[in-house]
C-alpha positions, 0 to 999 in steps of 0.5 A: 829375888830371882836368879838372872842370866844375861848374855849381853853383846855390849855392856857399860858400867858407870860408877863414881870412883876408880874401885866402885865397879869392881866392888859392886859388879866385878864378878858380873863384868868379868863373867860377861867379858869371858863370854865375849861381851864388850865391857866398857867402864865409865869412871866419873871421878878422878879418885884424888880425895880417896884417902883418910890421911892428910899427907897424900897430895891429891895429884899423886893419889889421882895418878896412883888410883888411875894406875890401879884402875887400869890394872883392875880393868885389865884383870876383869877384861874390860875393853875400854875405860872412859875416865871423866876426871871429875874431882872427888866430891864435885859430882852433880847430876848436871846437864853437862854430866847427863849429856856426856853419859848420853853421848857415851851410851849412844856411842857404845850402844850397850844392851845392859848398863850397870850403876849405883842405885841413887835411892840408897842413902843409909846402910845399917846405921853405920854408913851414909852412901857417898854423895858422888855415888848418889849423884852419879846414879841419878845422872845415869838414870836420867841419861838412860831413861829416857834421854839416850833413847829419845832423839830430841834430847841432846841431838848433838850426841848422836843417834838415839839408843835404847838400853834394854836393862839397867842393873843397879847395885848397892841397893836396898831393894835387890830383885835379881842376883847373877851367879859369879861363882866362876869369876869370884877369884877374878873379882877379888884380884880386881878389888885388891888391885886398888891397894891405896884403898884396901891396904895390906890386909889382902886376906881380910879384904878377900874374906869380905868380898867373898862373904858379901857375894856368898850372902847375895846368893844364899837365898837362891842356892848360889855359892857366890852372886852379885845382887841388883835392882833391875829395870827392864827398859826394852824387851 
C-alpha cells in the first residue's frame, strides 16, 4: 500500500445506490472539490428498494432517497449528479448501461474515475457484496477500459476519451490510500444525510465512518484515509 496524491481537473464517481459514493469515497470527492476539481457523480439505481421493512412504498422511498442524495452531493461539493434511475436489483452489465457510461465519460471527460471493485464478493464471512455493486463495477470497467477511449466503440456517444486513473473502492486488494483528514467531517455529514439508511444513531454511524477511515490510513501513518485498488490507464 502506498499513499497517493492526485489533483484531477475533472473527476467522476460511478456507484450503484444513492449513498454508495459517500460511504466509499466521500472524503476524496470532497477533497478534490475543495481544490477546484469538477466532481461528477453517476448514480445508477433509483434507491427504491433500499429498506428492510415492507411498509414503505418504493415510489416514496425513491423520492426520499433522491432528496437525500441531493443534500449529500451538495455537502461534498459535487458539481452535477447524473441519475440513471434503474430500479434497485435490476442492474446488469448490459450493452445499454455500457453505452450510457461511455457517453457520460466522453461528455464529462474525467481524468479520474471512482467506482466499486466488482471482483470483491464476500466480506469477512458476514456480507455478500450487493449484485448492483458488482454489475455496476463490471459495466464501469468495460466502459472505461477500453470502450470510452476507442472511437469505434459506441461512435454515437461522441469523441473518444481516455481516462487516466481508475480508483476502485470496496476492494480486497487496495494498493493506494488517499489522505482525507481534512474532509472526514464532511464525509460523515454526507453519509448521515442518507437518513433513510443510517437511522437515528448519528453518533454510532459517525464512529463507524471514522473507524474505517482510521483503519485505512493506519499502515501509512495517516489519521484518516480512503483506500482503493488503482489502475493507471494513461500516464
